[in-house]
N, C-alpha and C positions, 0 to 999 in steps of 0.2 A: 623626490629623491630617486634617482635611477641607479639601482644596485643590480648586480648580477646575482644569480642564485646562491652562490657561495658566500657572497658578502653580507647577506641578511643574517643578523643574529637570531638564534632560536629563542633567546630570552630577552624581553624588553621590560622596561619599567612603565608604569601606567602613563605618565605624561608623554613618553616617547611613543607609546602605542596609540595614544589618542591623537597625536600630531601625524602619525604615519598611517592612520587607519585606511584612507582611500588607496594608498599605494599597497598596503598589505592585502586588501581585498582583491586588487587587480593581480597581485602576485600569486595569491591562492587560486584564483581562477585558472592560471596557467600551470601551477604546480600543486595539485590537490592533495598530494601526499605530505606536504610540509605542515608542521604544527608549530605555533608560536606560543610561548609561555609568557604571560604577563605577570610581573612581580611587583609588589609594593612592599618596601622595607624588607627585602630578602625573603618574603614569603609569596608563594605563588598564589595569585587570587583568581586567575582566568586562564583559559586557553583559547586560542583563535585557530580554527581549522576549517577546511572546506567541508560543506555538507556531504553526506554519502551520496554516491552516484545512484541515480534512479534507474530502474530497469526500463528498457524501451517499451513503448506503448504496445499493448497486445501480446506481450510475452507470457503472461499468465494464462490467457485464453488459449494461446498456441499450445502450451504445455498440457493444459487440460484436455484439449482435443486429441493430442497425441496419446495421453493416457486412456481416453475413451476408446480409441481405435484398438489399443492393445487388449482391452477387456473382451472376454469371450461373449458374443451376443447370445441372448436367450431366444428360444423359439416362441413366438407370440401367436396365440390362436387367431385364425382368420375369421371366426364367427364370434361375435360378442353376445353373450347370453345375459338378459336382465336378471337381476337378483331379486328373488321373491316376487316375480311378476312385473308387469310394465307399470309405468308411472300413472296411467289412467286407472289401473286397477287399485292402485294404492290410494288415490284420491277417493275413489268410490268407497273403499273400505273405511277411510278416516271420516267421511261425511255420514256414513251409515251408522258409525258408533257414537256420533255426537247426539246428545239428548237435546230436544227442543228445536233449535234453529235449523230448519230445513226448507 
């Protein structure tokens, strides 16, 4: 069924929606803002509409980088000092406090 945008009814009964489903899907791909209401015995039982548009790939990362650039950078120490001695000193301390196995 080749209908123009204005000719499509916004409300369809179930049997008509089932028959026209492929055409309705193609129509929604071209006109994602349209919504079709599917009725059964004068009660709305479903809505057929296009899925929400997805954001372009990498948009979230781009925004995150933009926010990171806006943040004030902190000064970082050029020398890194070990906490409570070096790792070799820590191993020796642990081994010396263990009873028995040495």
